[in-house]
C-alpha positions in Angstrom: -39.6 44.5 -27.3 -40.1 46.5 -30.4 -41.3 50.4 -29.5 -44.9 51.3 -30.5 -44.8 53.0 -33.8 -47.2 56.0 -33.1 -46.8 56.7 -29.3 -48.8 60.0 -29.7 -52.0 58.6 -30.7 -52.1 55.5 -27.9 -51.1 58.5 -25.6 -54.2 60.1 -26.9 -56.5 57.1 -26.7 -55.6 57.0 -23.2 -56.1 60.0 -21.7 -59.5 60.1 -21.3 -59.3 57.1 -18.6 -57.4 59.0 -16.1 -58.9 62.4 -16.4 -60.9 62.0 -13.0 -57.5 62.3 -11.3 -56.4 65.8 -9.9 -53.5 67.5 -10.8 -50.7 67.6 -8.2 -51.8 71.2 -5.8 -49.5 73.7 -4.9 -46.7 73.4 -2.5 -46.5 69.8 -2.2 -43.2 68.6 -2.5 -42.6 67.1 -6.0 -39.4 64.9 -6.7 -38.5 64.7 -10.7 -37.6 61.8 -12.4 -35.6 62.3 -15.7 -37.1 60.6 -18.6 -34.4 60.5 -20.9 -34.1 56.6 -19.6 -36.8 55.8 -18.2 -39.4 52.8 -20.0 -42.7 54.6 -20.7 -45.9 53.7 -18.2 -48.7 52.1 -19.5 -51.1 52.3 -17.1 -53.3 50.0 -16.2 -56.7 50.3 -13.8 -58.5 47.8 -11.4 -61.8 48.2 -11.2 -62.5 47.0 -7.6 -60.1 49.4 -5.2 -59.1 51.8 -8.4 -55.4 51.3 -7.2 -53.5 51.4 -9.9 -50.1 49.4 -11.4 -47.3 49.8 -12.9 -46.9 47.9 -16.3 -43.9 48.6 -18.4 -43.6 48.5 -22.6 -41.0 50.1 -24.5 -42.7 52.6 -26.1 -40.8 55.6 -26.3 -42.2 59.2 -25.9 -41.0 61.4 -27.6 -40.8 65.2 -27.0 -42.7 65.2 -31.0 -45.6 64.0 -29.3 -46.4 67.4 -27.0 -47.3 70.4 -27.6 -45.6 73.5 -27.9 -47.1 74.7 -24.4 -46.0 71.4 -22.6 -42.3 70.8 -23.7 -41.5 69.7 -20.3 -41.9 66.1 -20.4 -41.0 65.0 -16.9 -42.4 62.7 -14.5 -43.4 63.7 -10.9 -44.1 61.8 -7.4 -46.1 63.7 -4.9 -45.5 62.7 -1.3 -48.8 62.6 0.3 -50.1 60.7 3.5 -50.2 57.4 3.0 -49.8 56.9 -0.8 -47.2 58.2 -3.2 -48.6 59.5 -6.3 -46.5 59.5 -9.5 -47.5 61.2 -13.3 -46.4 61.7 -16.4 -47.4 65.2 -18.0 -47.6 65.0 -21.8 -51.7 65.8 -23.3 -52.8 64.9 -20.2 -52.3 64.2 -16.6 -51.6 60.3 -15.7 -51.5 59.6 -12.0 -49.9 56.4 -10.3 -51.2 55.7 -7.3 -48.7 53.4 -5.1 -49.6 51.9 -1.8 -45.7 51.0 -1.2 -42.4 53.8 -2.7 -40.2 50.7 -1.9 -42.7 48.9 -5.0 -42.1 51.3 -7.2 -38.4 52.4 -6.7 -37.6 48.2 -7.2 -39.1 48.5 -10.9 -37.2 51.5 -11.0 -34.0 49.5 -10.1 -35.0 46.4 -11.4 -34.9 44.4 -8.3 -38.9 43.5 -9.5 -41.0 42.8 -12.1 -44.1 45.0 -12.6 -46.3 43.0 -11.2 -43.8 42.8 -8.0 -42.7 39.6 -8.2 -38.6 39.4 -7.6 -36.6 40.7 -10.7 -34.9 37.4 -12.4 -31.3 39.5 -12.5 -31.4 40.3 -9.1 -31.5 37.7 -5.6 -31.3 40.3 -2.9 -34.3 42.1 -1.1 -35.2 45.5 -1.6 -35.9 47.3 1.6 -36.7 50.7 2.8 -33.9 53.1 3.7 -33.6 53.3 7.4 -33.1 56.9 8.3 -30.2 59.0 8.1 -28.5 55.8 6.3 -27.5 58.1 3.3 -27.1 62.1 2.7 -26.8 63.6 -0.8 -26.6 66.7 -2.9 -25.9 68.4 -5.7 -22.5 70.3 -5.6 -22.2 71.8 -9.0 -21.9 69.6 -11.7 -21.6 66.9 -9.1 -23.5 64.2 -7.4 -22.3 64.1 -3.7 -23.3 61.0 -1.6 -22.7 59.7 2.0 -23.6 56.7 3.8 -23.5 56.9 7.4 -20.7 54.3 8.9 -23.0 53.5 11.7 -25.3 51.5 9.8 -22.4 49.4 8.4 -20.6 48.6 11.3 -19.5 44.9 11.1 -21.3 44.0 7.5 -20.0 44.6 4.1 -21.4 47.0 1.3 -21.4 47.2 -2.4 -22.7 49.8 -4.8 -24.4 49.3 -8.0 -25.2 51.9 -10.6 -28.2 50.9 -12.4 -28.2 51.1 -16.0 -31.7 51.8 -17.6 -30.8 48.9 -20.3 -28.3 46.6 -18.8 -29.7 46.6 -15.2 -27.6 46.7 -12.1 -23.7 47.5 -12.4 -21.7 46.6 -10.2 -18.8 49.8 -9.6 -15.3 49.0 -9.5 -12.3 50.8 -9.9 -11.9 51.0 -13.9 -15.7 51.6 -13.9 -15.4 54.4 -11.5 -12.4 56.4 -13.6 -14.1 55.6 -16.9 -16.7 56.4 -16.2 -16.5 60.0 -13.9 -17.7 58.2 -10.3 -15.4 58.0 -7.0 -15.9 55.6 -4.1 -13.9 56.7 -1.1 -14.2 57.7 2.6 -14.7 61.7 3.7 -12.0 61.9 6.7 -15.0 60.6 9.6 -14.6 57.2 7.8 -18.2 57.6 6.1 -18.3 55.8 2.6 -18.6 58.6 -0.1 -19.4 58.5 -3.4 -19.4 61.2 -6.3 -20.4 61.3 -9.6 -20.3 63.4 -12.7 -23.4 65.0 -14.5 -22.0 63.4 -17.9 -21.6 59.6 -16.2 -21.7 56.8 -18.1 -24.8 56.3 -16.5 -26.6 59.7 -15.9 -29.8 60.2 -17.2 -29.3 63.4 -18.9 -32.4 65.8 -20.0 -31.8 68.5 -21.8 -28.6 69.2 -20.1 -30.4 70.6 -17.2 -31.9 68.1 -15.7 -30.2 64.6 -14.4 -30.7 61.4 -12.5 -28.2 59.1 -11.1 -29.4 56.0 -9.2 -27.5 53.8 -6.9 -28.3 50.4 -5.3 -26.3 50.0 -2.3 -26.0 46.7 -1.0 -25.5 45.9 2.5 -24.3 42.3 4.0 -23.1 40.5 7.6 -20.8 38.2 4.8 -17.9 38.9 2.6 -19.2 37.1 -0.2 -22.5 39.6 0.0 -24.8 36.7 0.3 -28.2 37.7 1.7 -27.5 41.3 1.1 -30.3 44.0 1.5 -30.9 45.8 -1.1 -31.6 50.2 -0.8 -32.4 52.1 -3.6 -31.4 55.4 -4.0 -32.5 58.0 -7.0 -30.3 61.3 -7.2 -31.5 64.2 -8.7 -29.4 67.6 -9.6 -30.3 70.3 -12.1 -27.3 72.4 -13.5 -29.1 74.8 -16.0 -25.9 77.4 -15.6 -23.3 75.7 -17.6 -19.5 77.6 -18.4 -18.0 77.4 -22.0 -15.7 74.8 -20.7 -16.0 72.9 -18.0 -12.7 70.6 -16.4 -12.6 68.3 -13.4 -9.9 67.2 -12.0 -11.1 64.2 -9.5 -9.3 62.2 -7.2 -8.9 59.4 -10.1 -10.0 60.9 -13.0 -9.9 64.2 -15.4 -12.6 65.2 -17.4 -13.1 68.5 -20.0 -15.8 69.2 -22.0 -17.3 72.1 -23.9 -20.6 73.8 -24.4 -21.3 73.1 -28.6 -23.4 76.1 -29.8 -21.0 76.8 -32.1 -23.3 74.6 -34.6 -25.7 77.1 -34.9 -22.8 78.9 -36.8 -21.9 76.4 -38.7 -25.5 76.2 -39.9 -25.9 79.6 -41.0 -22.6 79.1 -42.7 -23.9 76.5 -44.6 -27.2 76.7 -44.8 -30.5 74.1 -44.1 -30.3 72.7 -47.2 -26.7 72.0 -47.5 -26.8 68.2 -47.8 -23.9 68.6 -44.8 -25.9 70.2 -42.6 -28.4 67.7 -43.2 -26.6 65.3 -42.1 -25.6 66.3 -38.8 -29.0 67.7 -37.9 -30.4 63.8 -38.6 -27.4 62.6 -36.8 -28.2 65.6 -33.9 -32.1 64.2 -33.3 -31.6 60.4 -32.8 -32.8 58.8 -30.2 -31.1 57.3 -28.4 -28.0 59.3 -28.6 -25.0 58.1 -29.2 -21.7 60.4 -30.8 -23.1 63.3 -32.5 -20.5 65.5 -34.7 -20.0 68.5 -32.3 -17.5 71.5 -32.7 -15.5 73.9 -30.6 -13.2 75.3 -33.5 -14.1 74.1 -36.9 -12.4 74.7 -40.3 -14.5 74.2 -43.8 -12.8 72.2 -46.3 -13.5 73.6 -49.7 -13.4 71.2 -52.1 -9.3 69.7 -52.1 -7.4 72.9 -51.4 -4.7 72.9 -48.8 -5.2 76.9 -47.7 -7.7 76.4 -45.3 -9.2 79.7 -43.8 -9.7 79.6 -40.3 -12.6 81.0 -38.1 -10.6 81.3 -35.2 -7.1 82.8 -35.0 -7.0 81.0 -31.6 -4.9 77.7 -32.8 -1.6 77.0 -31.6 1.2 75.2 -32.4 -0.1 71.9 -31.4 -3.1 72.9 -33.6 -1.3 73.2 -36.6 0.9 70.2 -36.0 -2.8 68.4 -36.5 -3.6 69.9 -39.7 -1.4 66.9 -41.4 -3.8 64.2 -39.6 -6.8 65.4 -40.8 -6.5 64.1 -44.3 -6.9 60.7 -42.4 -9.8 61.3 -40.4 -12.4 58.7 -41.4 -15.9 59.4 -42.9 -18.5 60.0 -40.0 -15.9 58.5 -37.0 -14.8 59.8 -34.3 -11.1 59.6 -33.6 -8.9 61.4 -30.8 -5.3 61.9 -31.4 -2.9 62.2 -28.2 0.2 64.5 -28.2 3.1 63.1 -25.8 6.5 63.0 -25.4 6.9 59.8 -27.4 4.7 61.3 -30.4 1.2 61.0 -32.1 -1.1 58.5 -31.6 -4.4 58.4 -33.4 -6.9 56.2 -32.4 -10.9 55.6 -32.5 -13.1 56.2 -29.9 -13.4 52.3 -29.2 -9.8 52.1 -29.1 -9.5 54.5 -26.4 -12.3 52.8 -24.3 -10.2 50.5 -23.9 -7.4 52.4 -22.9 -8.6 53.5 -20.3 -11.0 57.0 -21.9 -14.6 58.1 -22.1 -15.5 60.2 -25.0 -18.9 61.0 -25.7 -21.6 64.1 -25.9 -25.4 64.8 -24.7 -27.4 67.5 -26.9 -25.3 70.4 -25.7 -21.6 69.5 -24.8 -18.8 66.8 -25.5 -16.3 65.6 -23.0 -13.1 63.6 -22.7 -12.7 61.3 -19.0 -9.0 60.7 -19.1 -7.1 58.3 -16.5 -4.3 59.9 -14.7 -0.9 58.6 -15.6 -1.5 57.2 -18.9 0.2 55.7 -21.8 -0.5 59.1 -23.5 -0.2 61.5 -20.8 3.3 63.7 -19.6 4.0 65.1 -16.5 4.6 69.3 -16.5 6.1 71.8 -14.4 4.1 74.7 -14.0 4.8 77.3 -11.4 7.1 74.9 -9.8 3.8 72.0 -9.9 3.6 69.0 -11.4 0.6 68.6 -13.7 -0.7 65.3 -15.7 -1.4 66.8 -19.1 -3.5 64.5 -21.7 -3.0 67.2 -24.9 -5.5 65.1 -27.5 -7.7 66.4 -30.4 -11.0 65.4 -31.3 -11.7 65.1 -34.8 -15.4 64.2 -37.0 -15.2 64.8 -40.5 -19.1 64.8 -42.5 -18.7 65.8 -46.4 -18.1 69.5 -46.3 -17.2 69.6 -42.4 -14.5 69.1 -40.7 -14.7 69.2 -36.6 -12.0 69.7 -34.3 -11.9 69.8 -30.5 -9.2 69.9 -28.2 -10.0 68.0 -25.2 -7.1 68.7 -23.7 -7.0 68.0 -20.3 -4.7 69.5 -17.2 -4.7 69.1 -13.8 -2.3 69.2 -10.3 -0.6 66.2 -8.7 1.6 67.5 -5.9 1.6 71.2 -4.7 0.7 70.2 -0.9 3.3 71.4 2.0 3.2 71.0 5.8 5.1 72.7 8.5 4.1 71.5 12.6 0.7 73.8 12.2 -0.1 74.4 8.9 -0.9 73.0 5.5 -1.2 74.7 2.2 -2.4 73.8 -0.7 -0.7 76.0 -4.3 -1.7 76.0 -8.0 -0.7 77.3 -10.9 -2.8 80.6 -11.1 -2.8 80.1 -15.6 -2.2 76.6 -17.1 -0.6 77.5 -20.6 -2.0 74.1 -21.9 -5.3 75.5 -21.0 -5.3 79.3 -21.8 -3.8 79.8 -25.5 -3.4 83.4 -25.1 -2.4 84.2 -21.5 -2.5 88.0 -22.6 -6.2 87.5 -22.9 -6.4 85.7 -19.5 -8.5 87.0 -16.7 -9.8 85.8 -14.1 -12.8 86.2 -12.8 -13.7 84.0 -9.2 -12.1 82.1 -6.8 -13.8 79.8 -5.2 -12.7 77.2 -2.2 -14.9 74.7 -0.2 -15.1 71.7 1.7 -16.3 68.5 1.5 -19.2 69.9 -0.7 -19.9 73.1 1.0 -18.9 76.4 -0.3 -16.4 78.5 2.5 -18.0 81.9 1.8 -15.6 83.4 4.4 -12.6 81.8 4.8 -11.3 84.0 7.0 -14.2 84.0 9.8 -12.3 79.9 10.2 -8.5 81.0 9.8 -8.1 79.7 6.3 -6.2 81.7 4.2 -7.0 82.2 0.3 -4.2 84.1 -1.5 -3.7 84.3 -5.1 -1.0 86.4 -6.9 0.0 86.7 -10.8 1.3 82.9 -10.7 -0.7 81.2 -7.9 -3.4 80.2 -5.9 -2.5 79.0 -2.5 -4.6 78.1 -0.1 -3.5 77.9 4.1 -5.2 75.5 6.7 -4.5 75.4 10.1 -4.0 71.7 11.1 -6.5 70.7 13.4 -9.6 73.3 11.4 -13.1 71.6 12.8 -13.9 70.9 8.9 -11.0 68.4 8.8 -9.9 65.5 11.5 -7.5 64.6 13.4 -7.1 61.4 13.9 -4.1 59.2 16.0 -1.6 57.3 14.8 1.1 54.9 15.6 4.4 54.5 13.7 7.1 52.7 14.9 5.7 52.5 18.7 5.5 56.3 18.6 2.5 58.5 19.0 1.4 60.7 16.8 -1.6 62.3 14.5 -2.6 62.8 11.0 -4.6 65.6 10.1 -7.3 65.3 7.0 -9.3 67.6 5.4 -11.0 67.1 1.5 -10.7 70.5 -0.2 -12.7 71.7 -3.4 -11.5 75.0 -5.4 -13.0 76.1 -8.0 -11.7 78.8 -10.8 -13.1 80.7 -13.5 -11.7 82.7 -15.5 -12.1 84.2 -19.6 -9.5 84.6 -22.6 -9.6 84.6 -26.3 -10.4 81.7 -26.6 -12.9 80.4 -24.2 -16.1 82.5 -23.5 -15.5 81.2 -20.0 -13.6 78.4 -18.2 -14.9 76.9 -14.9 -11.8 74.9 -13.5 -12.9 72.4 -10.7 -10.5 70.5 -8.6 -11.4 68.6 -5.9 -8.4 67.4 -3.7 -7.8 65.2 0.1 -5.0 66.0 1.7 -3.4 64.5 4.2 -0.5 65.3 6.3 2.6 62.9 6.5 2.4 61.1 10.4 3.5 63.6 13.1 4.9 62.6 16.7 3.4 63.8 19.6 5.0 62.6 22.6 2.5 62.4 25.4 3.5 64.1 28.9 3.1 63.2 32.4 1.9 65.7 34.5 2.7 65.5 38.4 0.2 66.9 40.5 1.0 65.2 43.6 -0.1 66.8 46.7 2.7 65.7 49.1 0.5 67.2 52.3 -2.3 64.5 51.0 -0.2 61.7 50.8 -1.8 60.9 47.3 -0.6 60.6 44.2 -1.8 62.5 41.2 -0.9 62.1 37.9 -2.0 63.4 34.9 -1.4 61.6 31.5 -1.8 63.4 28.4 -2.7 65.3 25.5 -4.4 62.6 23.3 -7.7 63.0 20.6 -10.9 61.7 21.3 -10.1 58.7 19.3 -7.6 57.1 22.4 -8.8 55.0 25.1 -7.6 53.5 28.1 -7.4 49.8 28.0 -5.3 48.7 30.9 -3.0 50.3 33.4 0.2 48.3 35.4 0.8 49.7 39.2 4.2 48.3 40.2 4.1 45.9 37.0 0.9 44.6 38.6 -1.8 45.0 35.7 -5.4 46.1 35.9 -8.4 46.7 34.3 -10.0 50.4 34.4 -12.5 48.5 36.6 -10.1 46.4 38.2 -8.1 49.6 39.3 -11.2 51.2 41.1 -12.2 48.6 42.8 -8.9 48.0 44.1 -9.1 51.3 45.4 -7.0 53.6 42.9 -9.1 56.3 41.1 -9.0 56.4 37.0 -11.0 59.0 35.2 -10.6 61.3 32.0 -10.0 65.0 32.0 -10.4 67.9 29.6 -8.2 69.8 28.4 -8.1 73.4 27.2 -7.1 72.4 23.4 -10.2 69.7 23.0 -7.6 67.1 24.1 -7.9 65.0 26.5 -5.8 63.3 29.4 -5.7 60.4 31.7 -6.1 61.0 35.7 -4.6 58.3 38.1 -4.9 58.7 41.9 -2.8 56.5 44.4 -2.2 56.9 48.0 1.5 57.0 49.2 0.3 54.0 51.7 -1.2 51.5 48.9 1.4 47.9 49.1 2.3 48.5 44.9 4.2 52.1 45.8 8.0 51.8 46.6 9.2 52.9 49.6 12.7 54.6 50.1 14.8 55.6 53.3 16.4 58.7 51.5 18.2 61.6 53.1 18.2 61.7 57.4 14.2 61.6 57.9 12.8 61.7 54.7 11.2 59.2 52.5 11.0 58.7 48.9 7.6 57.0 47.5 7.7 56.0 44.0 4.9 54.9 41.5 5.9 52.9 38.7 2.8 53.2 36.1 2.9 51.8 32.9 -0.3 52.5 30.0 -2.1 50.5 27.5 -3.8 52.9 25.4 -5.9 51.6 22.1 -5.8 54.6 19.6 -7.6 55.8 16.5 -9.7 54.0 14.6 -7.4 50.9 14.0 -7.6 50.4 17.8 -3.7 49.9 17.9 -2.0 49.2 21.0 0.2 52.0 23.0 2.3 51.4 25.9 4.1 54.0 27.7 6.2 53.2 31.4 6.4 56.2 33.7 7.8 56.1 37.0 6.3 59.4 39.5 8.7 60.4 42.7 7.7 62.6 45.9 10.2 62.3 48.5 9.1 64.2 51.7 9.7 64.0 55.6 7.7 62.0 57.6 10.2 59.8 59.2 11.0 61.2 62.9 14.3 60.5 63.9 14.6 58.2 67.3 15.9 60.3 71.0 17.7 58.1 73.2 17.3 58.3 77.0 20.7 57.1 79.0 20.6 56.5 83.0 23.3 54.7 85.2 22.5 52.6 88.7 25.5 51.4 90.8 27.2 49.1 88.5 25.3 49.7 85.1 24.8 52.2 82.2 21.3 52.0 80.6 20.3 53.3 77.3 16.5 53.3 76.2 15.6 54.0 72.7 12.4 54.0 70.0 12.0 50.8 67.9 10.4 52.7 65.6 12.8 52.1 62.1 15.1 50.2 63.4 16.5 47.3 61.3 14.0 48.9 58.9 15.5 52.3 58.8 18.8 51.9 60.3 21.1 49.7 62.9 22.9 50.4 65.8 26.8 49.8 66.1 29.3 49.1 68.7 32.5 50.9 66.7 32.8 49.5 63.6 30.5 46.5 64.9 27.0 45.5 64.6 25.2 45.6 67.9 23.1 42.7 67.5 21.9 40.0 70.0 24.9 38.1 69.4 27.6 40.8 70.1 25.3 41.9 73.2 25.4 38.4 74.9 28.9 38.2 73.9 29.8 41.7 75.8 27.8 40.9 78.9 25.2 43.2 77.8 21.1 42.8 79.0 18.9 43.6 76.0 14.7 44.3 76.4 12.6 45.0 74.1 8.9 45.6 73.8 6.4 47.3 71.4 7.9 50.8 71.5 11.1 50.6 72.8 14.9 49.0 73.4 16.7 48.8 76.4 19.7 48.3 76.8 21.7 47.4 80.1 25.5 47.7 80.1 27.8 46.2 83.4 30.1 48.9 84.1 33.3 46.7 83.2 32.3 45.4 79.5 33.7 45.2 76.6 32.9 48.9 74.5 33.0 51.2 78.3 34.8 54.0 77.3 36.4 55.3 81.1 37.0 59.2 80.9 38.3 58.9 84.2 39.9 57.0 86.4 40.8 57.4 90.1 40.6 56.0 93.7 37.6 58.7 94.2 35.2 57.7 90.8 35.4 55.9 88.1 33.9 58.3 85.0 32.8 56.1 82.3 30.9 56.3 78.9 29.2 54.1 76.7 28.0 55.0 73.0 26.8 53.5 70.1 26.0 55.1 66.5 22.3 55.0 64.6 23.7 53.9 61.0 21.4 53.6 58.0 21.3 50.3 56.9 21.8 50.6 53.2 24.6 53.7 53.2 26.1 53.1 56.6 26.1 56.4 56.9 26.0 57.3 60.6 23.1 59.9 61.7 23.4 60.4 65.3 25.4 59.2 68.3 23.7 57.5 71.5 25.6 58.5 74.5 25.7 57.1 78.1 28.1 59.1 81.1 28.4 58.4 84.2 30.5 58.5 87.1 30.8 55.9 89.7 32.1 55.2 92.9 35.3 53.5 93.2 35.3 52.2 96.7 32.2 50.2 95.7 34.8 48.4 93.5 37.8 47.9 96.5 37.0 44.9 99.5 39.7 42.8 101.6 39.7 39.8 100.0 40.4 41.6 96.0 41.4 44.6 94.8 40.4 45.7 91.1 42.1 48.6 89.5 42.9 50.1 86.0 46.1 51.6 85.4 47.7 53.1 82.5 50.9 53.4 81.7 52.5 56.8 80.9 55.7 55.8 78.9 57.9 52.9 77.9 61.9 51.7 77.3 63.4 49.3 75.8 65.7 46.7 77.8 67.5 44.2 75.6 65.1 42.5 73.2 62.1 43.2 75.8 59.8 46.6 76.0 59.3 47.6 79.7 56.1 49.3 80.5 56.4 51.0 83.9 53.9 53.3 86.1 54.0 53.8 90.4 51.3 53.1 93.1 51.2 55.5 96.3 49.8 56.1 99.0 49.8 58.5 101.3 49.3 57.9 105.0 46.7 60.6 106.3 45.7 60.8 110.4 42.2 60.8 110.4 40.2 63.7 111.6 38.7 63.5 115.0 42.4 61.9 117.0 43.3 64.5 119.4 47.0 63.3 119.9 49.2 63.5 117.5 51.0 60.3 116.3 55.1 59.8 115.2 55.6 56.7 112.9 58.8 55.6 111.3 57.2 54.0 108.4 57.1 55.5 105.0 54.7 56.2 102.8 53.2 53.4 100.9 55.1 53.2 97.1 55.0 49.8 94.3 56.4 50.3 91.4 54.4 48.1 88.8 57.1 47.0 85.4 55.3 45.2 82.4 58.1 43.0 80.4 56.9 42.5 76.5 59.1 40.6 74.1 60.3 43.6 71.8 60.6 40.8 68.8 58.4 37.6 67.6 58.6 36.1 64.8 55.2 34.8 63.6 53.9 33.1 60.1 50.1 34.5 59.0 48.7 32.8 56.1 45.9 34.6 54.0 43.3 32.9 52.3 41.6 34.3 49.7 38.3 33.2 48.3 37.6 32.7 44.4 37.3 36.5 43.3 34.0 35.1 41.2 31.8 34.7 44.0 30.0 38.3 44.7 30.5 39.5 48.0 27.2 39.2 50.7 26.6 43.2 50.9 27.4 46.5 48.9 30.0 46.1 45.9 34.0 46.1 44.8 36.9 43.0 45.4 38.8 42.5 49.0 42.5 42.2 48.5 44.2 41.4 51.9 48.1 41.3 51.6 50.0 39.7 54.5 54.2 40.4 55.1 56.9 39.0 57.5 60.0 41.1 57.9 62.7 42.7 59.7 62.7 45.1 62.6 63.4 47.5 60.1 60.2 47.1 58.3 62.8 47.5 55.2 63.1 44.2 54.1 60.3 41.4 53.8 60.6 37.6 54.2 59.3 35.7 50.6 55.5 34.6 51.3 54.7 31.2 52.4 58.2 30.8 54.1 58.8 29.4 57.2 60.5 31.6 59.6 62.9 30.1 62.4 62.5 32.2 65.7 64.0 31.8 69.4 60.9 32.1 71.3 62.3 35.3 73.0 62.8 37.0 69.6 60.0 39.2 67.8 58.7 38.5 64.8 57.2 41.6 62.7 54.0 41.3 61.2 52.0 43.3 58.1 48.5 42.7 57.4 46.7 45.1 55.2 43.0 45.0 53.7 42.5 46.9 50.6 39.1 47.8 51.5 38.0 51.1 53.0 34.2 50.2 53.4 33.2 51.1 57.6 31.6 47.8 57.3 34.8 45.5 56.9 37.1 44.2 59.6 40.1 42.5 59.6 40.6 39.4 61.7 43.2 37.0 62.0 42.8 33.8 62.1 44.9 30.4 61.8 48.1 32.0 63.2 50.4 29.1 65.1 53.4 28.5 66.4 55.1 24.8 65.7 58.8 23.2 66.0 58.9 21.8 62.8 59.2 23.7 59.6 56.2 21.5 58.5 53.5 23.6 58.8 51.4 20.6 59.7 53.1 19.5 62.3 52.4 18.8 66.0 52.1 19.9 68.6 51.4 23.3 67.5 50.0 26.3 69.6 47.7 29.6 68.2 48.5 33.2 68.7 45.0 34.6 67.3 41.9 34.4 70.2 38.8 36.6 68.3 41.4 38.0 65.5 44.3 39.6 68.0 47.8 38.1 69.1 47.9 36.5 72.0 50.8 34.2 73.2 49.9 31.9 75.8 51.9 31.3 78.5 52.1 27.4 76.9 53.8 29.0 74.1 55.9 31.1 75.7 57.6 28.4 78.1 59.0 26.0 74.7 62.5 27.1 75.1 62.8 25.3 71.7 63.4 27.4 68.9 59.9 27.9 67.3 58.7 28.2 63.4 55.9 30.9 62.3 
């Protein structure tokens, strides 16, 4: 639609229709809408209820329509109790009453027509913003908008930038870097949108008031169907521009300057000069396109090459650009980039294709460049890598030539880390931005976090230091304005610290009255491993494990815990009887406390030392770490040894024929066993030896006959027999002897002598050799005594009774011993190691041995010398002889044959010794 030819006249005609509406009362909150891109309102009045609806036309309002007293051409909105009022100040007050704010915003955003019907260009639904969903601010010359991630959980969102001419435009990376937008996340994961007030779609009123409208589309589907659209206008007032301002954002670099020097051009050339009149005409054109603006200018007089300079601040780079001036097109902006590869002169439209953005406002001109473009270069300034785009903007208007230094340089590193701090270092003086360093004067250095200036950094333990060459910011890792986040790397737990910083440095030099240099930097530390610790707070007296597992950030949660390889969820663990809960530590971290009783069946128990138990708790933790909820596993083993076992004490006694041992059964067979010598005293051995065993719930009673196997006779005489029986208490696992239980009694010898049978025990003090036999000899004597009470002495010729006892044994015997070794691969039933039996048969001197498996010919009265050796020193290993026999033939399998071993002992029975023929062993 073509604009109305005389907007001022039409406004004057409509003025009387709205004179009855009141102006906003003082103190009423007012929201300012920039009118630069706002379509002019054509108000229509409903006579029935006097409500007014919006009707839009393409009538352009010019400031020429307003009187000198009403130069402020603003649109205001007043919030009342149940209605909104909108008015335009220009000759008259026009008031618009809206029943619904959403309807008004929908029209502004292009999602609704004036009559309330959906716009054909938008299929989403517009809703009023939920409270707390969006926060916004204007920091310096940047719009800041933050979305609350809690409203976006499980959903997808997109941002659209509202263009007053083209409607909503989807924000993507390419558009963002070219138009001065940033879409990222803060350290807490909330989406953050930032925009330069000189962005492509920002409404600009006199370079002081700025407006940008953003559509926030939220959907439950990745395709963004059935999206809910929230329209959010942002406003920024920034009247105090510096002469030159440079912004280093995450994805773009921006350099812009004030163009007030155009007045000096006008005064030099005169307002009647055709060149100036052309500039003036271009300057006032609406809507604004590209207009000639200058920082440094060189007037061309005829075709002389000796060009007088207005300023002496040009450098060699400026001088090198002079030859290119001859080729500058008439009334067309061109950019010349200087890089190590050479010079490149392009038009503005070609620069846009390369990713640049060049434009101007009423009083500013700016260049926006991406990082690491083909025309950029990396230079090192004071040890910091700087991404630099060296460019000159040129415009030729008849006798006027404008040259603009649009060079921009931003740091790309300078970040350092220690275990406790991070540092951000930047050069204090950037040579490409300061023409004459001798005139450089730093005016102020300010730091901030997010969009807030930190007035007193030292109060937060921040350090902001600068010297002649550097500016350095030091932040302690873990500072509250940043975020410590848990993470997992290679199965190792650790933390990452992030903080969003900005720095503003203002300086002056000979070329610029003031330069404001702003750098916005999101800093994240590398992964810092943090080994979790297990703290054993167990108190043995309480018989309760108390284990603390930490230290973790608050983004870590316990998912599962396994006790003795049995998994439990925290709820199941509580139900089983474990106590699982969180605890806070003094360093603002947390841990997980686990309490388990010693007597729980999942606790391992082991008898150690003499009277102690080692309790072992095996724990496997499964944690969910960080916002990504990565699973982390950690195993630990906690032990506690306490003296809670009482060694048994035995009680011994005797009667006329037996010895008795009584001992507690607690721990028997579980912790320890009874041994008779090196033989395990079990039920079989007890019955074989003639013992009687009686067991009840608490004690074991052993009855040992006086003449049973295993009884030790300490003294034997005709008056008494002193006998002793003892067993050893040994550990089940290690066979260590802990205690000896012994009972010793004296018995009357006469009790074991009667007329029919005499039993006695005899020891042989010495032996002698006689031929091929060994003779053991002892003497039994009986002395006659007169019985007391006889008054008459008795004389007898009977001598004292003496009896010599001789025992004959063959001195030499030949035995054949076969040793059979089992499969060495078969593991022994108990313990470890290998068993290696070895046997030899030898002559009487044991100096020469027969060959293995050799039959040995011997007479029955000849001795055989036999050596059997077992290479195992374990106390629970005993050697028994089996399969030893005598035969009459060289054939070992011939018959008859006679066994010479009984219960592992060599015994020659009468049948064997009576054989007169030669025997083979």
